[in-house]
N, C-alpha and C positions, 0 to 999 in steps of 0.2 A: 600192437594194437589189434583188437579183434573187430571184425566187421559185424555189424548188426544185420541179421537176415530179415528181410521184409516178410511180413506174415502173408500167407496165401489166403485164398478165399475160405470162408467158413463152410462148415458142413451144410448149414441152412442155405447159403448162397449156391452151393453146388447142387443141392437137391432141387432148388427152384429152377436153376438153369436146365437140369436134366428133364424136369417136368415140362418146361417150355419147349424144349427140343422134341420130346416125344409127342407133344400136342400138335406139332407142325408136320408130323409124318403123314403122308397121303393116306395110309391105312387108318389112321385115327379118325379121319373124316368119315370114312365108310362106317366104322363101328359106332361112332357117335350118332350118325343119322339112323342107322338100323335099330338102335336101342332107345331112341328118343321117346317112343310111345310109352315106355315104362314110367316116364315122368308125368303122365297125365292120369286123371281119374283115380286119385289116391284118397278114397273116402277115409275119414278119421286119421289122416296122416298129412304129410307135407313134404315138399322138396325145399332144400336150402339153396338159395341162389346167391352167388358171390362172383363178382367180376374183378379180375386182376389183369392189368396190362403187362405186356412183355417188359421185363425189367423189375417186376415185383410191385409196382405201384397199384394200390387197391383203389378201384374205381367205384365199386358198390360194396358196402359192408354186408356181411351175411344177413339174409332175411328169409324167413320161412314163408313159403307160399302154400297156404292150406288148401287141401283138395287137389294138389298137383297143378301142373301147367294146363292152361286152356288149349283147346285144339288150334286156335288162331296163333298162339305163341309157339306151339310145336311146329306148325306150318312155317311160320316166320323164321324160326331157328333152322329148319331144314333148308330153306332158301339161302340163308346166310352161310350155312355149312357148304352147300353146293357152290356158291359163289367163291368162297374162300378156297375150296378144293380146286376150282378152275384156275384161280390165280396161282396156287401152289404148283400145279402141274403144267402150267403154260410154259412153252419153250420160248425163251427170250433170245434175240440175236446178240451175238458178242459184238461189242463196239470197239 
């Protein structure tokens, strides 16, 4: 009798996991914050915003924000990026 091999993860699942892991690197926070200004003041253009939770669950469907992000949104995103970077790089005691 031959054993059935269980199927491994799909290419899409592996791609999503890689993207999630790269997004959590400390260097990703720096470059995201440094280039965030490019998302503002886009006359006659738009940015597409989509939010996906770790694990692939879509929180917000893609939506075009015409004219780019507002200065207030860019400031708020920078604060969230800084907070997340702090949490990522925080040394936690071993229990």
